[in-house]
N, C-alpha and C positions, 0 to 999 in steps of 0.2 A: 595901124591895122584895124583897131576897134572902130574908128570913125568910118572907114571904108566899108567894113562889114555891116555896120548899122545902115549905111546908105543903100547897100545892096539889098538888105532885108526889107527896108522901107520901099524900095523900088519894086521888089517882088510882090509885096503886099498890095501895092497900087495896081500892078499889072494883073494880079489874081482878082482883085476887086473889079477891075474893068471887064475881065473875061467873064466873071460871074454875072455881072450886070448884063453883059451882052447875051449870055446864055438865057437868063431869065426873061429878057425882053423878047428874044426870038421865040421862046416857048409861049409867051402871051400872044 
């Protein structure tokens, strides 16, 4: 379960990073 949880957290961070990047790019 620990491994799966880490993968989910990692994927969420990547998705949040992409969303944040897209938001910043749109504002520029």
